[in-house]
Every structure is written in C-alpha cells, then in structure tokens.
C-alpha positions, 0 to 999 in steps of 0.5 A: 522473466514472468514479472507479474500475473493477474486474473481479471474478470472480464465483465467486472475488472475486478482482480482475482488473483495476482502474483507478483514475482517481486520481493515482499521489499520491493512490493512494499517499497514501489506500492504506488508504481505497482498500483499504477501498473495494475490498474493498466493492465485492468484497463488493457483487458477492456480493449482486448480484440483477440483471444490473445493480445500481445501489448509492448511495455517499455522492455517487457510485453503485457500477454492478455488471454481470454479464459471464458470458462471462468469469464475472466482475463489472464494477463501476463507481464514477462520480459521480451527476451522470454516471450515465446517460453511464456507463450508455451506456459500459457495452455499449462496456467489455464489448465491449473485455473480450469482445475479450480474453476469453482474458485473463480466462478464462485469468487467470495473475496477470500484470498486464503482459498487460493493457496493451493492454486497460488502453490501450483502457479509457483510449482509450474514457474518455477519449473522452468528456470529460464523464467527466474531471474533477478531483473525486476520491474522496479528497475525500470520504473521510468521507461514503464511508466512512460510506456503506460501515460503514451498509450493513455493519450494526451491531457487537455491544457485545462487539465494540466494546468488545474493539476500543476497548480493544485501539485503546488499548492500541496506542496507549498502545504507540505512544507509546513505540515508537521503531522506524519499522518497529514504528510503522508496523506499529502504525499499519496495525493502528490503520486496521484497528481503525478500520475496524471500528469505523466510526471515520472520523475516526479512520481518516483520521487514522491513515491520515496517519500510517501514510503519514507513517512509511512516507515516512520509512522510504523516505527513511531506506532511500535514505539507508541503501543509499547509505551501504552501496555506498559502504561496500562499494566503500571496502571493495573498495579497502582504504581503510579510513579512508573504510569507518570514516567511512561505517560510522559514518554508516550506524550513525546512520541505522540508529537507530529501525530496529534493536535498540540493541545492533546499532548498537553492534555495528556502532559497535565494528566501525568503531572497529575500522577506525580502531585497525586498526594495533593489531589482530592480522591475524587478528582484523581480517579477521574484521572485515572479513568481519563488515562485507562481510555487514552488508547481508545481516544488515539483513534486516528494513530492506531487505526491506521491502515498504512 
C-alpha cells in the first residue's frame, strides 16, 4: 500500500503537496508522528544523489524521484511488499504532475487550486487495488521512529543530559499545572524533546497525552461558546435573570482555562446582575458593557489554533 505521497521543492524543501492515505481520525490522533515523518522525508531529499533513491524505513521504503521540470522531488512511502507496483506507478504520477506543472512552478500556497490534481492522484491510486489495504503507518510508530532516529546519528552526551534535565523539569511542572492550555504547550514541548532524545515510548506517550488534552480543550471551548452565545442573546433582550444563569455557567466552564481572578471577576459581574435592583443605574450600565466584551477579552481561549 502507498502510505503517504509528498512533493517538495528541491531548493527550499517547502512542501507543495501531501497525501496521507490514513483516516482523518488517525491523522488527528498521531499528528506529531506524521509531522516527524514529514520532516524526515524532507531532510532525505537533501541527500538525494540519483534520480531515484530508495531508503528503508522499518517495514516500509521511502522512494525519492526527482521531477526537474518543476524543480521538485516526489516522495512516496510504501509497504515493502508493494515497492515494485509503486515503481511502475511513478511515471504515471509524474505525468499527472506535469499535466499540472503550472500549479507547482507558480505555487501561491493556495491548496484549493490543487483539487483537480488531488482527485487524479486519488483515482490513480484507487485504480490499483493491490495498493489499497488496511495497513497503517501508525500501527508501526515505534519501529518507524527508531529507524528515523538511527539514520540521524547519535546525540552528544552533553546534549542528551540537557534534554533529559529539561524533560524532568517539564514533567514536574506538568504535575502541578492546572491550566489546560499550558498543559497542552508542555506536552508539545515534551514531544519535541522525546523526539530529539530518540525515545519512541515517551514520544508516543506524550503524543497520546497531548491528543487527550487537545480534545478536552476543543470540547470545553464549544461549551463556552454555547453559553457565551446564550449570554449575549439574553443580554440583547434584557433578560437579566437568564444572563446571570448563563454567565455563571460560563464561569464554571472557564475553570482550568484562565487565571482564577478572571473567573472571580466574572462571578462578581453575575452577582451584580442578580442584585441589579440595588445597583445605581450608571454602575449597572458599566457592568452590562463589561459583560458584552467578555468574548473579546477571552482571546486566549477562543483564538487558540489547535
């Protein structure tokens, strides 16, 4: 089976096109693994000496083919058993590339322009049933990572000690950290360090942890947006009793996302709504204005790109 297909610019090593024949769920779950893999195959093209290179990667082969017409390299990761079939397919893939060479020569980083090209590539792969199976790179993460790191050489003892110390410090910080956004950033740093240390077990462990935190953040963010939308709607129609309820629920969902004093401030605003009849008119107007600006102020939660 063809696992992944890439086209890299020969000079810059920018990726012009990539197609991973994995489920979206696996791509999401193992994003750090695929990122490490993509970086590795990009680096491989730097050491290319012939028009076609074949490099062993665990249970797979990486095939690198130069396409001088677009000053790029075609990189295909394939199961060992299917290498001969894929080698027969490469000229057909190159023909499709050359029929769309203007897209690659004048690359403007707009992936939607590659839709027709993408469709032709998919149709070509699907036409060869031998290259379609349920096998997955993710099932062999550990072996692939070890193979990648073996080809990158050894670390100096000083660098290894520094990385291990940094990992230990981050793990200790992670134990006491309650903010989900900070925990996610720590997990991503730990993934990077474990990759540098060539530690496949920890890499997979930290990747799984990061995915779990990421899912929690996404779920919580959806709930926050729901209460925020309801809050704004009730505020627009001066239904302050409902606004109080939605604002208080919003505060509860902010736990582990922002500093405690921010939550306490919003709880105070909610209490002001509840006791609105006892609040001077001008002060109450200021409270309403502050509530209306909550979404704008909580940029850390709503603008995070995961």
